[in-house]
C-alpha positions as CSV (number, residue, x, y, z in Angstrom):
1,X,49.6,59.0,47.8
2,X,52.1,60.6,45.5
3,X,54.7,60.7,48.3
4,X,54.2,57.1,49.1
5,X,54.8,56.1,45.5
6,X,57.9,58.3,45.5
7,X,59.3,56.6,48.5
8,X,58.7,53.1,47.1
9,X,60.0,53.9,43.7
10,X,63.3,52.2,42.9
11,X,65.7,53.0,40.1
12,X,69.1,51.8,38.9
13,X,72.1,54.1,38.4
14,X,74.5,53.8,35.5
15,X,76.9,50.9,35.3
16,X,80.3,51.5,36.9
17,X,83.5,49.5,36.2
18,X,85.7,48.3,39.0
19,X,89.5,47.7,38.6
20,X,89.0,44.3,36.8
21,X,86.8,45.8,34.1
22,X,83.6,44.1,35.6
23,X,80.6,46.4,35.4
24,X,78.8,47.0,38.7
25,X,75.2,48.2,38.9
26,X,74.0,50.1,41.9
27,X,70.3,50.3,42.8
28,X,68.9,52.9,45.2
29,X,65.6,53.3,46.9
30,X,64.4,56.8,46.7
31,X,63.5,58.2,50.1
32,X,64.5,55.2,52.2
33,X,67.1,57.1,54.2
34,X,65.0,60.3,54.1
35,X,62.2,58.5,55.9
36,X,64.6,57.3,58.6
37,X,66.3,60.7,58.8
38,X,62.9,62.3,59.6
39,X,62.5,59.9,62.5
40,X,63.5,61.5,65.8
41,X,64.8,59.2,68.6
42,X,65.1,60.1,72.2
43,X,67.9,58.4,74.3
44,X,66.8,57.4,77.8
45,X,69.1,56.0,80.5
46,X,70.6,56.4,83.9
47,X,72.2,59.8,84.7
48,X,71.9,60.3,88.4
49,X,74.2,58.6,90.9
50,X,77.0,58.0,88.4
51,X,79.8,60.3,87.4
52,X,78.7,63.0,84.9
53,X,81.5,62.2,82.5
54,X,80.6,58.5,82.4
55,X,76.9,59.3,81.8
56,X,77.9,61.8,79.1
57,X,80.1,59.3,77.3
58,X,77.4,56.6,77.4
59,X,74.8,58.9,75.9
60,X,77.3,60.2,73.3
61,X,78.2,56.7,72.2
62,X,74.5,55.9,71.8
63,X,74.0,59.1,69.9
64,X,76.8,58.3,67.4
65,X,75.4,54.8,66.9
66,X,71.9,56.0,66.2
67,X,73.0,58.9,64.0
68,X,75.1,56.4,61.9
69,X,71.9,54.4,61.4
70,X,70.3,57.6,60.0
71,X,68.1,58.8,62.9
72,X,67.8,62.3,64.1
73,X,68.9,61.9,67.8
74,X,67.7,63.9,70.8
75,X,70.3,63.5,73.6
76,X,69.1,64.6,77.0
77,X,72.7,65.3,78.1
78,X,72.8,68.1,75.6
79,X,69.3,69.5,76.1
80,X,69.7,69.7,79.9
81,X,72.4,71.8,81.6
82,X,74.7,70.2,84.2
83,X,73.6,72.5,87.0
84,X,69.8,71.9,86.5
85,X,67.9,70.0,89.2
86,X,66.3,66.6,88.5
87,X,62.7,67.9,88.1
88,X,63.7,70.6,85.6
89,X,65.5,68.0,83.5
90,X,62.6,65.6,83.7
91,X,60.1,68.3,82.5
92,X,62.5,69.1,79.6
93,X,63.0,65.4,78.7
94,X,59.3,64.6,78.8
95,X,58.5,67.5,76.6
96,X,61.2,66.3,74.1
97,X,59.8,62.8,74.1
98,X,56.4,64.3,73.0
99,X,58.0,65.5,69.8
100,X,60.1,62.3,69.1
101,X,58.9,59.3,67.1
102,X,60.9,56.7,69.1
103,X,62.7,56.2,72.3
104,X,66.0,54.3,72.8
105,X,66.5,52.7,76.2
106,X,70.1,52.3,77.3
107,X,71.0,49.0,79.1
108,X,70.9,50.6,82.5
109,X,67.5,52.4,82.1
110,X,65.7,50.2,84.7
111,X,68.0,51.5,87.5
112,X,66.9,55.1,86.9
113,X,63.7,56.5,88.2
114,X,63.7,59.2,85.5
115,X,64.2,56.6,82.7
116,X,61.3,54.5,84.0
117,X,59.1,57.6,84.0
118,X,60.2,58.4,80.4
119,X,59.4,54.8,79.4
120,X,55.9,55.1,80.9
121,X,55.4,58.4,79.2
122,X,56.5,57.1,75.8
123,X,54.2,54.1,76.2
124,X,51.3,56.4,77.0
125,X,52.1,58.4,73.9
126,X,52.4,55.2,71.9
127,X,56.0,55.8,70.9
128,X,58.0,52.9,69.5
129,X,60.6,51.6,72.0
130,X,64.0,50.6,70.7
């Protein structure tokens, strides 16, 4: 209960003056970003049958976007090695989804057998789909 109150507690920081002499007041919510930072998001999308560099860049762009939003991102292109076979990567990714809170589906996810399996696994584990 104490942690919930701490996250919901709002307080104002001292007044600051801008160049025109007008005082500005900034309010912050304690723990709002901390709560999102603790949220792990797994990126799911098509990797097979497209060039490795294109897939890597697509996942890297999604990772940057999600990280800018304050999430802790799990990128399968970084947890699986390039020379691994499909089954080994799937086992590693399904295991990673187990420890994530949410899953982010790239636009091309329905074209990928692995991404469809990851989606079903996430639904089975009642993960939130972004």
